[in-house]
N, C-alpha and C positions, 0 to 999 in steps of 0.2 A: 630764173627760178620762179616757181609757182607760188603765188601768194593767195591765200583764201581769206575772204572777207564775209562777215555776217552782214546781210543787207536787209532792207525792207522794200516794199513795193515802190517807195518814193525815191529809191536810189537812182541817181542820174545815170544815163547811158554810158558815160565815159568809163564807168567801172566794168562794162561788158568786155573790154579788151583784156582783162585779167581773169583767171579762173575765179568763179564766184560760187559761194555757197549760200543757199537760201533755205531756211527752215520753214516747214509747213506743219500741219497737224500731225500728231504722233500716231494716229490710227491709219496711216496711209499704206498703200500697197507695196511700194518700193522704198528701200532705204536711201538709195542713191542712183542718180542718172548722170552720166558724164556726156556732155555735148562737146563734140570735137569738130569745130568749123571755124574758118578764118573770117567769115562774114559776120560782123557785129549785129546787123539787123536780123539775120537768121537766128543767131543765138538769143537775141532779145525776144523774138517772137516764139521760139521754141520753149524758152524758159517760162515765158508768160503763159503759154498754152498748158504746159505741165503743171504750173502753179495753179492756174484756174481750175484744172481738172481735179486737183487735190489728191493725187495718187503717189506723190513723191515727197519724202521727207527732206532730202538734200539734193539740190541741183548744182552740178559743178560744170564749169566751162573751160575748155582749152582751145587755143586759137590754131593749133596745128598738131600734127602727129608727134612732134618732139615734145611739146608741152604735155600732151596726153601721156606719153611714156614716162616723163618725169613724175607726173601725178601718180601713175600706176606703181612706179617704183616706191614712192612714199607710202602708198596704200599697202603694198606688199610688205614693207618694213613695219607696218602697224602704226604709222604716225597718226595721231588722234584726229587732226584736221583733214585727213585724206581717207574718207571711208571707201571701201571697195565698192565699185559701182555694180549694181544689178544689171544695168543696161548701159551700153555705149552706143550713142548715135553718131556715126562717123561719116564725115564728108569725104569724098574721093579727091577732089582737086583743091589742094592747099599748098602754101609755100613751105619750104624747109623739108618737111616730111609729109608726103601725101598719104591718103588713106591706105593704099596698097603697101607702101613702104612701112607704115605703122603696123599693118597686119603681119608683114614679114618679121618685124621685131617682136610683136605680140606672141607669135608662135613659140618663141624662146622662153616665155614665162612658164612657171610651174603649172602642171596640169590641173591641180586643184583650184588654183587661182583662175585659170582660163575657164574651167567648167562652172565657176560661180557667176560668170558674167555673160550676158547675151549681147552680141554685137549686131547692129543693123546698119547697113550702109544707107545714108540719107544724102541724096545727091540730085543735082540737076542734069547729070551726065545722061546723054541719050545714046552713048556708044553701046552697041550690042556687046562688045567685048567686056565692058564693065559689068553689065547685067549677067552675062554668062559666067564671068569670074566670080561674082558674088554668089550665084546659084551653086557653083561647084566648090566654093571654099568651105571646108568643114567647120570653120569657126564663125562663119557669117550666117546668122539666122534668117536674114532677108534683105531685100533691096527696096528701099522706100523712096519714091520721088518727092522732091520738095515741092511745095511747102508741107511740113508735118501737119497732119490733121488729127483731130480727136478720134476719128475712126481708126486711123493707123495705130494710135497709142492704145486703144482698147484691145487691139490684137495682142499686145504684150501681156495682158493680164490673164 
């Protein structure tokens, strides 16, 4: 089950293993970004980058596609602590449910929900097949190599 916590910049890294919500300034560009990656360091760095850029009100983290789907089902149900993400940054290689398996499940979501969220594959994968699949997938807006950079994030705006 996904648990959301209100945190501050002083929150220790051990919380990164669970979905995390971090509030920033109210005048930001995006309401919510969902980071989906099994690597704690990557999630910490991506969350920190987004926070420092100051363009996201809420940053949520899921460690795999299964947790991400649980999160999205709660968002779809309108649960208060699970805002619908404007952007999903999705890793490809994860345990339980990988990025492509997540996308297969995501395709079954209602169209209005899918249309409200931009998905970017964020991966270290160098396989040509992953890049081609991302380029051809109608719900994937782009393929971004790790690590996430401010320049990549600025393309979202």
